[in-house]
C-alpha positions in Angstrom: 15.6 -7.5 -13.3 15.4 -7.4 -17.3 12.5 -6.3 -19.4 13.4 -9.0 -21.8 10.9 -11.8 -21.1 13.3 -14.5 -22.5 15.7 -13.9 -19.8 15.1 -15.7 -16.4 13.2 -13.8 -14.0 14.7 -15.4 -10.9 18.6 -15.1 -11.0 20.5 -18.3 -10.0 24.2 -18.8 -10.5 27.4 -17.0 -9.4 30.7 -15.4 -10.1 32.5 -17.5 -12.9 36.0 -16.9 -13.3 36.8 -19.2 -16.6 40.1 -17.2 -17.2 41.5 -19.3 -14.1 40.9 -22.5 -16.1 41.9 -23.9 -19.5 39.4 -23.7 -22.1 38.6 -27.6 -22.1 37.2 -26.9 -18.7 34.8 -24.5 -20.0 32.6 -27.1 -22.0 32.2 -29.0 -18.6 31.2 -25.8 -16.7 28.5 -24.9 -19.2 27.1 -28.2 -19.2 27.0 -28.5 -15.5 25.7 -25.1 -15.3 22.6 -26.4 -17.2 22.2 -29.3 -15.2 22.2 -27.3 -12.0 19.6 -24.7 -13.3 22.1 -21.9 -13.4 20.2 -18.9 -15.3 22.9 -16.2 -14.5 26.5 -15.9 -14.4 28.6 -12.9 -13.3 31.6 -12.7 -15.4 35.0 -10.6 -15.4 35.1 -9.1 -11.8 38.7 -9.5 -11.4 39.7 -9.9 -15.3 41.5 -6.6 -15.8 45.0 -8.2 -16.2 43.6 -10.8 -18.7 41.6 -8.1 -20.6 44.4 -5.6 -20.9 47.7 -7.6 -20.3 49.8 -4.4 -21.3 48.9 -0.9 -21.3 46.5 -0.2 -24.3 46.5 -3.8 -25.7 43.3 -5.5 -25.2 42.4 -9.1 -25.5 38.7 -9.7 -25.6 38.7 -13.2 -27.6 38.6 -15.2 -24.5 35.6 -13.2 -23.1 33.9 -13.3 -26.5 34.2 -17.1 -26.4 33.0 -17.5 -23.0 29.9 -15.1 -23.1 29.0 -16.9 -26.4 29.0 -20.2 -25.0 27.0 -19.1 -22.1 24.4 -17.4 -24.4 24.1 -20.7 -26.4 23.3 -22.5 -23.3 20.5 -19.9 -22.3 22.6 -18.6 -19.4 22.5 -14.6 -19.1 25.7 -12.8 -18.4 26.0 -10.2 -15.6 29.1 -8.5 -16.9 31.6 -7.0 -14.6 33.6 -3.8 -15.5 36.7 -5.5 -14.2 38.0 -2.5 -12.4 37.9 -3.9 -9.0 41.8 -4.5 -8.8 44.3 -2.9 -11.1 46.9 -5.0 -12.9 50.6 -4.9 -11.9 51.5 -2.9 -15.1 49.4 -0.1 -13.9 50.7 0.4 -10.4 54.2 0.0 -11.4 53.8 2.7 -14.2 51.7 4.7 -11.8 52.6 4.0 -8.2 50.4 7.0 -7.2 47.4 4.7 -7.7 48.2 2.9 -4.6 46.2 3.5 -1.7 47.7 5.5 1.3 46.6 4.6 5.0 45.9 7.1 7.7 49.4 6.5 9.2 51.1 7.1 5.8 51.7 3.6 4.7 51.3 3.0 0.9 49.5 -0.4 0.1 51.5 -2.9 -2.1 50.1 -4.8 -5.2 49.8 -8.5 -5.1 46.5 -8.6 -3.5 43.4 -6.9 -4.6 41.6 -3.4 -4.1 45.0 -1.9 -3.1 44.2 1.2 -5.2 42.7 4.7 -4.6 39.7 4.8 -6.7 39.9 8.6 -6.9 43.3 8.5 -8.5 43.4 10.3 -11.7 45.6 7.7 -13.2 43.3 4.8 -12.1 40.2 6.7 -13.2 41.7 7.5 -16.7 42.8 3.7 -17.2 39.6 2.4 -15.6 37.2 4.6 -17.7 39.1 3.4 -20.9 38.6 -0.1 -20.2 35.0 0.3 -19.3 34.5 2.1 -22.6 36.1 -0.6 -24.4 33.7 -3.1 -22.7 30.6 -1.1 -23.4 31.5 -0.6 -27.1 31.8 -4.4 -27.4 29.3 -5.7 -25.2 26.5 -3.2 -24.6 24.1 -4.6 -27.1 25.1 -8.3 -26.7 22.1 -10.5 -26.5 23.4 -12.5 -23.4 24.0 -9.2 -21.3 21.2 -9.0 -18.4 23.1 -6.5 -16.3 26.3 -4.4 -15.8 28.3 -5.2 -12.3 30.3 -2.1 -11.8 33.6 -2.7 -9.7 33.2 -5.0 -6.6 32.6 -4.4 -2.9 33.6 -0.8 -3.0 35.6 0.0 0.0 36.1 -3.3 1.4 39.9 -3.7 1.1 40.8 0.2 1.4 37.9 2.0 2.7 39.6 5.5 2.9 42.7 7.0 1.1 44.7 9.5 2.8 47.1 10.4 0.2 47.8 13.7 -1.6 45.2 13.1 -4.5 42.5 12.5 -1.8 43.6 15.6 0.2 43.1 17.8 -2.9 39.7 16.2 -3.6 38.7 16.5 0.1 39.4 20.4 -0.1 37.3 20.5 -3.3 34.5 18.6 -1.4 34.8 20.9 1.5 34.5 24.0 -0.7 31.3 22.6 -2.1 30.0 21.7 1.1 30.8 24.9 3.1 31.7 27.6 0.6 34.3 29.3 2.5 37.1 28.6 5.0 35.3 30.6 7.7 32.5 28.3 7.6 34.6 25.4 7.8 36.2 26.8 10.8 32.8 27.4 12.3 31.6 24.0 11.6 34.6 22.2 12.9 34.9 24.4 16.0 38.7 25.0 15.1 38.9 27.5 17.9 39.6 24.3 20.1 43.3 23.4 20.4 44.7 26.1 18.0 43.1 24.3 14.8 41.9 27.3 13.0 42.8 27.3 9.2 43.5 30.3 7.1 42.9 28.6 3.8 41.6 25.3 2.3 45.2 24.4 1.3 46.0 23.9 5.0 43.5 21.1 5.4 44.8 17.6 5.3 42.7 14.3 5.5 42.0 12.8 8.7 45.3 11.2 9.2 46.8 9.8 12.3 47.2 12.1 15.1 49.0 11.8 18.5 45.5 12.3 20.3 42.0 12.7 19.6 41.5 14.2 15.9 38.8 17.1 15.3 35.5 15.0 15.6 33.8 17.1 13.0 36.7 16.8 10.5 36.7 13.1 11.2 33.0 12.8 10.6 33.3 15.0 7.3 36.2 12.7 5.9 33.9 9.7 6.4 31.1 11.5 4.4 33.7 12.7 1.8 35.2 8.9 1.9 31.9 7.4 1.1 31.2 10.1 -1.6 34.6 9.6 -3.4 33.7 5.6 -3.5 30.4 6.6 -5.1 31.8 9.0 -7.4 34.1 6.2 -8.9 31.1 4.0 -9.4 29.2 6.7 -11.2 32.2 7.4 -13.5 31.7 4.1 -14.9 28.0 4.1 -14.7 27.9 7.2 -16.9 29.9 5.4 -19.6 27.7 2.2 -19.6 24.7 4.3 -19.6 25.5 6.2 -22.6 26.3 3.0 -24.5 23.0 1.4 -23.9 20.5 2.9 -21.3 18.4 -0.2 -21.4 20.6 -2.5 -19.6 20.5 -2.2 -15.7 23.6 -1.3 -13.8 24.5 -2.3 -10.2 27.3 -2.9 -7.8 27.3 -5.4 -4.9 26.6 -3.9 -1.6 27.8 -5.6 1.7 25.0 -5.2 4.1 25.5 -2.6 6.8 29.0 -1.8 5.6 30.5 1.0 7.6 32.6 3.0 5.1 29.6 3.3 2.6 26.4 5.2 3.4 24.2 3.1 1.2 21.2 5.4 1.5 23.1 7.9 -0.7 24.1 5.0 -3.1 20.8 3.3 -3.4 19.2 5.6 -6.2 22.3 5.2 -8.1 21.7 1.4 -8.8 18.9 0.2 -11.0 18.7 -2.8 -8.5 20.1 -3.4 -5.1 22.5 -6.4 -4.8 24.2 -7.7 -1.8 27.1 -9.9 -0.6 26.1 -11.9 2.6 28.2 -14.3 4.7 26.8 -15.2 7.8 29.0 -17.4 10.0 27.8 -21.0 10.1 29.3 -21.4 13.5 27.2 -18.4 14.8 24.0 -19.6 16.4 22.5 -16.3 15.5 23.9 -16.0 12.1 20.5 -16.4 10.5 19.3 -13.4 12.3 22.3 -11.4 11.2 21.3 -12.5 7.9 17.6 -11.4 8.1 18.7 -8.0 9.1 20.9 -7.7 6.1 18.0 -8.9 3.8 15.7 -6.4 5.5 18.1 -3.7 4.9 18.6 -4.4 1.3 14.8 -4.5 0.9 14.6 -1.2 2.6 17.5 0.4 0.4 15.6 -0.8 -2.5 12.2 0.9 -1.2 10.3 -2.3 -1.2 11.5 -3.3 -4.7 13.2 -6.8 -5.5 16.9 -7.1 -5.0 19.5 -9.7 -5.7 21.6 -11.7 -3.4 24.7 -11.4 -5.4 27.1 -13.4 -3.4 27.0 -16.0 -0.7 28.8 -19.2 0.1 27.5 -22.7 -0.4 29.5 -23.8 2.8 32.9 -22.4 4.4 34.4 -19.2 3.5 38.3 -18.6 3.6 38.9 -15.4 5.6 37.8 -16.1 9.2 40.2 -17.4 11.7 37.8 -20.5 11.7 35.9 -21.1 8.7 33.1 -23.3 9.7 31.2 -25.5 6.9 27.5 -25.0 6.6 25.3 -28.0 7.9 23.3 -30.1 5.3 20.4 -27.9 4.3 21.8 -24.5 5.9 22.5 -23.0 2.5 19.1 -23.7 1.3 17.4 -22.3 4.5 19.3 -19.2 4.1 18.7 -18.9 0.4 14.9 -19.1 0.9 15.2 -16.6 3.8 16.6 -14.0 1.1 13.8 -15.1 -1.3 11.1 -14.6 1.4 12.6 -11.2 2.3 12.5 -9.7 -1.3 15.5 -11.3 -3.2 14.9 -11.9 -6.9 18.1 -13.7 -7.4 20.3 -16.2 -5.2 23.7 -16.0 -6.5 27.0 -17.4 -5.1 30.7 -16.7 -4.9 31.6 -18.7 -6.9 30.9 -21.1 -9.5 33.7 -23.5 -9.7 35.9 -23.6 -6.7 39.6 -22.3 -7.0 42.6 -24.5 -6.7 45.1 -21.6 -6.6 45.2 -18.2 -4.9 43.9 -16.8 -1.5 40.3 -18.2 -2.2 41.3 -21.8 -2.9 39.4 -22.8 0.6 36.3 -20.9 -0.3 33.4 -23.2 -1.3 31.7 -23.0 -4.4 28.7 -24.4 -6.3 30.9 -26.9 -8.0 33.5 -28.1 -5.3 36.9 -28.9 -6.5 35.9 -32.6 -5.3 33.3 -32.8 -8.0 29.8 -33.7 -8.3 29.7 -36.7 -5.9 29.5 -34.3 -3.0 26.6 -33.0 -0.7 27.2 -29.2 -1.8 26.6 -30.1 -5.5 23.5 -32.1 -4.7 22.1 -29.0 -2.8 23.1 -26.7 -5.4 21.2 -28.9 -8.0 18.2 -29.1 -5.7 17.8 -25.6 -5.0 18.3 -24.5 -8.5 15.4 -26.7 -9.8 13.2 -25.6 -7.0 13.8 -21.9 -7.8 12.9 -22.6 -11.3 9.5 -23.8 -10.2 9.1 -20.6 -8.2 9.9 -18.0 -10.7 6.4 -16.5 -10.3 7.6 -15.0 -7.1 10.0 -12.6 -9.0 8.7 -9.2 -8.9 6.2 -9.7 -6.2 6.3 -7.7 -3.1 6.8 -8.9 0.6 4.2 -8.3 3.2 4.2 -4.5 4.3 6.5 -4.1 7.6 4.7 -1.8 10.1 7.8 -1.6 12.2 10.9 0.6 11.2 14.3 0.9 12.9 16.2 3.9 11.9 19.6 3.2 10.5 21.9 6.1 10.1 25.4 5.9 8.7 26.5 9.5 10.1 25.4 8.4 13.7 27.4 5.1 13.1 30.6 7.1 12.2 30.3 9.7 15.1 29.2 7.5 17.8 32.3 5.3 17.5 34.7 8.0 17.5 36.9 8.4 20.6 36.4 10.9 23.4 32.8 9.8 23.8 31.0 9.3 27.2 31.4 5.3 26.5 32.2 3.0 23.8 29.3 2.1 21.6 29.1 -0.7 19.0 26.6 1.0 16.7 25.6 -2.2 14.7 25.8 -4.3 17.5 23.3 -2.2 19.4 20.9 -1.9 16.3 21.3 -5.8 15.9 20.1 -6.2 19.4 17.0 -4.4 18.9 16.4 -5.9 15.6 17.0 -9.4 17.0 14.2 -8.8 19.7 11.8 -7.9 17.2 12.8 -11.0 15.0 12.4 -13.3 18.0 8.9 -11.7 18.4 8.2 -12.7 14.8 7.9 -9.1 13.5 9.0 -8.1 10.1 11.1 -5.0 10.0 12.1 -2.3 7.6 15.0 0.1 8.0 14.5 3.9 7.3 15.9 7.3 7.9 14.5 10.1 10.3 13.8 12.2 7.3 11.7 9.6 5.4 8.1 9.6 5.1 7.4 7.4 8.4 3.5 7.6 8.4 2.9 4.2 7.2 4.6 2.6 10.3 3.0 1.9 13.5 6.1 1.8 15.3 9.4 3.6 14.6 12.5 3.1 16.6 15.5 5.4 16.9 18.4 3.3 18.1 21.3 5.6 19.1 20.6 7.8 16.4 23.3 10.0 17.6 23.5 12.7 14.9 20.2 14.5 14.1 19.6 17.5 11.9 16.8 19.8 12.6 14.8 18.0 9.8 15.2 14.7 11.5 14.1 15.9 14.8 11.0 17.7 13.2 10.4 14.4 11.2 10.2 12.4 14.4 8.1 15.1 16.3 5.6 15.1 13.5 5.4 11.3 13.3 4.6 11.2 17.1 2.0 13.9 16.8 0.5 12.1 13.8 -0.1 9.2 15.9 2.8 7.2 15.6 4.5 5.1 18.3 8.2 6.4 18.6 10.9 4.6 20.9 14.0 6.6 21.4 17.2 5.2 22.9 20.1 6.4 24.9 22.4 8.2 22.8 19.9 9.6 20.3 20.3 13.3 19.3 23.2 14.1 21.1 25.0 15.8 18.2 23.9 18.1 15.4 25.6 17.3 11.9 28.8 19.2 13.0 29.1 17.0 16.0 28.3 20.0 18.1 26.5 19.1 21.4 22.7 19.6 20.8 21.4 22.7 21.8 19.4 22.4 25.0 21.0 19.1 26.1 20.8 15.6 24.8 17.5 14.9 22.6 17.5 18.5 21.7 13.9 19.4 20.9 12.9 15.7 21.2 13.2 16.1 24.9 9.9 18.1 25.0 8.5 15.7 22.5 9.3 12.7 24.8 8.6 14.6 28.0 12.1 14.0 29.6 15.3 15.7 30.3 18.7 14.0 30.2 21.0 15.7 32.7 24.2 13.7 32.0 25.6 10.4 30.8 26.6 8.0 33.6 28.3 4.9 32.1 28.4 1.7 33.9 31.7 -0.3 34.3 32.4 -2.7 31.4 34.0 -5.2 33.7 30.8 -6.7 34.8 28.1 -6.6 37.6 30.6 -7.8 40.3 32.7 -4.7 39.9 29.7 -2.5 39.3 28.3 -3.7 42.8 31.5 -2.8 44.5 31.5 0.6 42.8 27.8 1.0 43.7 26.7 1.4 40.0 23.2 0.3 39.0 23.4 -2.9 37.0 19.7 -3.7 36.2 16.4 -2.1 35.5 13.3 -2.8 37.5 9.4 -2.4 36.9 7.2 -3.2 33.9 10.6 -4.2 32.2 13.3 -5.7 33.9 16.8 -7.0 33.2 20.6 -6.2 33.3 22.1 -2.8 31.8 25.0 -2.6 29.7 27.7 0.2 29.6 25.6 3.1 28.8 23.0 4.8 31.3 21.8 8.2 31.6 20.5 10.5 34.4 17.0 11.1 33.2 14.1 13.1 34.6 10.5 12.5 33.6 9.2 16.0 33.1 6.1 15.0 31.5 6.1 11.3 31.2 5.2 8.2 33.0 8.1 6.2 34.5 7.9 2.6 33.3 11.1 1.1 34.7 13.6 2.5 37.1 17.2 1.7 37.9 17.8 -0.8 40.4 20.0 -0.5 43.7 23.2 1.6 43.2 24.1 5.1 42.2 21.0 5.7 40.0 18.5 3.7 42.1 15.0 4.8 41.7 15.6 7.0 38.8 13.7 6.6 35.4 15.2 4.2 33.0 12.3 3.8 30.7 9.6 6.6 30.3 6.3 6.6 28.3 4.5 9.7 27.1 0.9 10.0 25.5 1.1 12.8 23.0 -1.8 13.6 20.8 -2.6 10.2 19.1 0.8 8.9 19.5 3.1 7.5 22.1 6.6 8.3 22.9 8.9 6.1 24.7 12.3 6.9 26.0 15.0 4.3 27.0 17.9 5.8 29.1 19.8 2.6 29.4 21.6 -0.1 27.5 19.3 -3.0 28.0 20.0 -6.8 27.6 17.9 -8.3 24.8 15.4 -9.9 27.0 14.5 -6.5 28.5 14.4 -5.2 24.9 12.0 -7.9 24.0 9.7 -7.2 26.9 9.5 -3.6 26.2 8.9 -4.1 22.5 6.5 -6.8 23.0 4.3 -4.1 24.8 5.2 -1.4 22.3 4.2 -3.3 19.1 0.9 -4.6 20.7 -0.3 -1.1 21.8 0.5 0.0 18.2 -1.8 -2.8 17.0 1.2 -5.0 15.7 0.5 -8.6 16.9 3.8 -10.7 17.5 4.0 -14.1 16.0 4.1 -16.9 18.4 6.9 -18.9 16.5 9.4 -21.4 18.0 12.7 -20.2 18.4 14.7 -20.1 15.2 11.7 -20.3 12.9 10.6 -17.5 10.8 7.5 -17.0 8.2 7.4 -14.4 5.9 4.6 -13.7 3.3 5.5 -12.8 -0.4 3.4 -12.8 -3.7 0.6 -14.7 -2.0 2.8 -17.6 -0.5 4.2 -17.9 3.2 7.7 -19.0 3.2 8.6 -20.7 6.6 12.2 -21.4 7.4 13.6 -23.3 10.5 17.0 -22.2 11.3 16.8 -24.2 14.5 18.1 -27.7 15.5 14.6 -29.1 16.4 11.7 -30.3 14.3 8.8 -28.1 14.4 5.1 -28.2 13.0 3.2 -25.2 11.8 -0.4 -24.8 10.7 -0.2 -23.7 6.9 -3.2 -24.5 5.1 -2.9 -24.1 1.4 -0.9 -25.7 -1.5 2.9 -26.6 -1.1 4.5 -24.6 -3.9 7.5 -27.0 -4.2 5.8 -30.4 -4.1 2.3 -29.4 -5.5 0.4 -31.2 -2.6 -2.4 -29.5 -0.6 -1.4 -29.2 3.1 -2.9 -28.5 6.4 0.2 -28.3 8.3 3.8 -28.4 7.6 6.7 -30.3 9.4 10.0 -28.5 9.3 13.1 -30.5 10.2 16.3 -28.6 11.2 17.0 -26.2 8.2 13.7 -27.1 6.7 11.8 -25.1 4.3 8.1 -24.9 3.2 6.6 -22.6 0.7 2.9 -22.6 0.9 0.2 -20.6 -1.1 -2.2 -19.6 1.7 -5.4 -17.9 2.2 -4.7 -14.5 3.4 -7.3 -14.9 6.1 -5.7 -18.4 7.5 -2.8 -16.7 9.0 0.3 -18.8 10.2 -0.3 -20.4 13.3 2.3 -22.7 15.0 0.7 -25.5 16.9 3.6 -27.7 18.1 7.3 -28.1 18.6 8.4 -31.5 18.3 11.8 -32.6 19.8 
């Protein structure tokens, strides 16, 4: 992540908050960091009140001291701009900095992230602080990267106060040009909503019934842009001070309030905070999805796992601890899927504040602990794997479309049925994960020609360019799978001209007459109501809430609805077109049915699923195969080559629960599981 070859190329470390501890503790911190193999420390994320205890009075002596100590120990610094939470003196002097909720409540100070990042007073003071930091540290030899803000939008994703209202109006003028164009795009003839001027427009605040869907979608677009603008304001200052230092901010996986496709080009490297629930038996699948999304946002370039937990977190209703080896397994999963850094929140466990029960690299119970031993082990192993830094992950041949605008639109009210967009995407991703198929994420307007299969999962909002791109992909020989709810709205939330799917209907050889949702209460009630609860045919299984009345106008029917109101009607269709194949899925399928379908789709497209035991993943990166067993049973895999951790030649590896193997293999050898041992 840094051109200076003296700086470690694989990051290992975490957030370090020395200001929370007396200086005599700092000496022990640095000594133990060296012992654990820490190469990078993120410093200053929440230090504004310490750096500027009073308006205009700065204190950098303590930061000079700790950065100097870290540098002397050979530990690089990822220096934060400290603007993630304004100090009490700022919100007291400028209460307009505090964020306002959709129902008009103003957040109080005393927590974090309680501000409106678009506030003029906040921006003025934040930019002044960033300028002082840049002036002092932009050329410090310890500096490896700038860390701007923290988890933008996590605490107050949208502000609805007067400053944001004015900014929204400016954003609308730029987007539409005239109030007449806004009225047309928003369909304001409905419910007497027509505007005579921009000054009449308010943010998407609380309303007695359904708000204008187009206005709501535009406010989501504006809100993501507003967060990004705050980030870019700080970037401009840092870039001017020293353009050679890379800049990032920590993403949060598939985080609804921020369209990270728009952000991805504004970071010099993508970084992510990822906290799968240790008590979730599919937590590793959710983590894998996030890793693949980060690699996709980075366009295949390495990224950094900026935060994870060594064990339990503090914010869930039940904060389960990670099992022995689980942290290591998840860390290697990130490395396999493109991470050039394995970082944690945080270095030393806090003993005060809201995060005191959040685990850390150095537990408050000290070094005679399982967590510390695992931290040491991982640090020394990663040091021996530094040659993987910068190397590419094997090229995925399957892509899932991930679209924030569709996420925002499909989860609004007044829709045919409730849809959990991320949950739906996760089901399709999970089926591919279980098949051992590596996945990229993409947009419909991207160049999709390199993928054998592209899956549009409930991609509700489609522009003409998106539809044209998917049609071109199919005509050029791609295998396209489109699911229910795809291309039902244009970018203004207007119903798609010609009906659901728009021009894609002819591409796929189907016509969707209407949406016919099932009951959410279960199959028993569905039976009594006479609603189909299953699909039958080449693919079979239960059906969820969303179902559609589909006509196969120029496509073959692969599966039909079972007994009920839609009995015998097409549920899954297939159409050969030119060299490509188009699939349409008009029902919300359970995962086993999704897996049946995708197994057939990928094989037809020339992608061979890996026959791996449940919970096991094998991903190639930089000439090695990284195998991780997230399951609870010991498994054996054929992996012929050299074990990169032990240096031994191996013909097979045995992976205990949460076991890991890193094997340099001959590309022709493959990865062939031969046995699962209970």
